[in-house]
N, C-alpha and C positions, 0 to 999 in steps of 0.2 A: 458600382465599380469596385475593383479589388484594391485592398490596401496592403502594401508591403512595408515592413519596417526594417531599417538598418540600424541596429542597436549601437554599433560602434560610432556612428556619426549622428545618431538621433535624428535622422531624416525620415520624412514620410513621402513616399512616391506614389502618386495616384495613377493607376493604369486605366485607360478608358475601356469601357465594357466591350468595345469593338475589337480590342486586342485579344486574340485567342490565347488559350493556355500554352499551346505549342509555340506561338509567336513570342510569348513572354519567355519561355524556356530558351528558345533560339537566340533571342536578344541578349539574355544574360550570358549564354555560352559565348557568343561573339565578343562580348565585353569582358570575358574571363571573370565573370561574377559567379562564384560558386553558390550552389543551392543545397539546402537541407530539406529532405522530405520525411515527414513523420508518418509511419505506417500504423494504421489502426485496424486491428482484427476484430470484427464484430463479436466473435466468440469470447475474446479475452478482455475486451474493453466495453463494459456495459454499465448502465445506471450510474452509481457513484464514481466508478473508475472513469467513465466517460466524462463526467462532470469535472473531475480533477484534471484529466488530460486537457480538456477544453480551456480550463482556467489557465493552465501553464502555456498553452498555445497562444492565448491572448496576451500573456506577459512577454513571451520570448519570440513569438512569430516566426516559425519556420516558413520557408518559401512555399511549400506544398504540403497538403495532407493526402496521403494515399489511404484508401479504404478497401479492404478485401483480404484474400489469403488463399492458400491452396485448397483448404477445406473449411467451409463455414456452415454451421448448423443454425445460426441465427440470421434473421433477415437483415439485409444491408440497408434498405430504405430508411428505417427509423434512425440509424446512426448517421447517415448522410444528411437527413432532414435536420437532426439536432445540430450537427456541425454547421450547416448553412444558416441556421437561426442564431447561433451563438458565437460565430467567429467570421472574420472577413478573409481568412486564408483560403485560397482556391482548393476545392475538394476534387480529387481525381481518383477514379475507380481503378483498382488493381484486381481484376476478376480472375478467379481460378475456374469459373464455369459461367455460362450464360445466365444462370439463375441469380448471379451476383450483380447483375446490371441494375443500376438505379438511375432513372431519368431526372432525378433531382440534383445530380452531381454536375460539376462544371465541365468535366471531360472524362474520357475513358482511355486507358492504355489498351489499345487493340493489340494484344500480345500474340505473337506467333513464336512458338517454342522452336527456334532454329537449331538449338543444340541437340535435340532429340529427333527421333524418326517416328513419332506418334502422329499419324495423319490427322487425328481429331484435334490435336493442339496446334498443328501447323495451319489447318484450313477448315476442318470439319465444323468445329464449334462456331467459327466465324460466320459460316454460311447460315447457320441456324439463327444467329443473333442479328445479322446485318439488316434485314428489313425493318425490324422494330427500332433499331438504333437510328436508321435513316429517317424513319417516320417521326421519331421524337426529336430529331435534330440535335442529338448529343454529339459534341465534338469528339472525334476519335483521333488518337495519336498512334499511327502504325509503329509498333515497337518490336524489335527482335529480342526475344528473351533467351538468354543463355544461362543454363544451370552449370555452375562450376563446383567441383568437389571441395567441400569445406571441412573435410576430415571426419565427418560423422553422417549417418543416414538422416535425411530430412523428410518432412511431410511432402514437399513438392516432388521429390524423387519417387516416393511411393505412389502418390496420387497420379503422377504423370506417366508412370511406368517407363521412365527413360533413365539412362545412365548420364551422370554429369560429365562434363569435360574434365579430364584429370588436371589437378592443380598445377602440375609442372609442364603441361603441354601448351606452351605459349603459342606455338605455331598453329595449332588447331584452333585456338581461341581467335587469333588474328584472322585466319582464313574464314572462319564462321562469321565473324563480325563484318568482314569485307563483303562476303556473299549476301548477308542480310541487307547491307546498305545498297549494294548493286541491284537487289530485287526491289528497291524502292522504299524499304522501311526507313522511317525518319528519325528513329532513336534506337540505341542499343542499351539493353539492361542486362548486365552481368550480375548474377545472384548466387551466393553460396548457400542460400536457404535460411529460413528463420531458425535461430538458435544454433547456427553453424559453429563448430569448434574453432575453425580458422577462417579468417577473412581472406578475400582474394588478394594474392600477392601484389605488391607495388610494381614488380617487374611485369606481370601480366597486364595490369592496368595500363602501364606506360606503353608497352608494345602495341596493345590494341588501339589506344588513343592516337598513336603515331600514324596509324593507317586509316583513321576515320575522319570524316568531316562532320558527321552527325553528333549530337549530344550523347555523352556516355554517362549512364546511370549505374551506380554500384550499390549492392546491398548484401546483407548476410554477414554475420560475425563482426560487425562494427560495434564493439561493446566498450571501447575506451576512447578517451580523447586522442590518444596517440595513434590509434588505428584510423580515426577520422582524419587527422592531419596527414597521415601517410597516403590515404586514398586520394585526398585532394591534391597533394603534392605530386602524385604519380599521374594525374590527369583527369580524375573523375570530375565531371561537371555537376552531377547531382549525386548525393549520397543518401541512401535510404536507411533509416534506423527505426526500430520498432520494439523488438523483443527486450532489449536492454532497458528501454525507457518504461516498459511495463513493470519491470522489477525495481528500477530506480528513476522515477520521473525527474528528480532534481538534476540529472545529467543533461537535461535539455538546455539549461542555461549555459553550461560549458560548451555544448555542441553548437549552439547558435553563435556564441562568441567566436569559436574557432572558424565557423563558416564565414562570418563577417570579415575575419582577418586573412582568410586564404585568398 
C-alpha cells in the first residue's frame, strides 16, 4: 500500500492498493487537498544525487514523484526501480517519448500535447506505446499537456517543435483546456517548461481552473516558496517542481510545508 504523510498534522494515511493513482489525485482534488509532485530527470539525478533526493523524499514526503523529461539519454527503468525500492511515494512516469516508459512505475501520464499541432505528440506516439502499456497493465492517466511561454526557450519547445501558448493569452489557454476536457482527458497539465524564466501567471491558472472540473497540474518556473503559494492560491491542484530542487534540495522542506498549509 502507499503511505502518504501530512507533516503539519503528523498523520499517516494508508491508501489501499486497490485505489488507483488517479483516484487518489481525484479524491484529494475534491477535498481541496493540494499536492506537490517532485520531478526527477534521469539525466540530472543519478547515483549519489538520486540517493540524496530519495533521502529527502523519505523525510518530507511529497505526494507524487514524476520521472521523465523532454529528452533523456539515460534509461528510466533503473531510476524507477530504485525509487520503488527506497520510498513509498507513488512513482508516476512523465514521458517525452515511448522509450521512457517503465512498467515498474505505479502509473503513467498519458500525455497528449493539446497546445501544439504536432500529430506525433497528439496521438502518434500513443498508438506506438498503447499495446505494450495495456499488456503490462500500467495505469494510464489521460492528460492534456499545455506548453505555456515561460519567457525563455525550453527543451520541450525545441524537442516538440511546437510554439507555446503566449503567457498573456488567457482566453486561448482556457479554450484549449476546455477542449481537452471535452475530448475526455482526465487531467490538464500546464507547463512553462524546465528552467523557465517565468512561472505561469496566477491569472491564467485562475481563469483555466474556473472552467475545469478535472484536476489541474502546474509546472515550470516554480523556484521560490512565494511562487508555489501563488500557484496553489490561484487554483492549482498539483504543482510540479524539479529543476530548482536539483540546485537546492533543502527547498523541499519549505515546499512540503506550504503544500500542507494550502
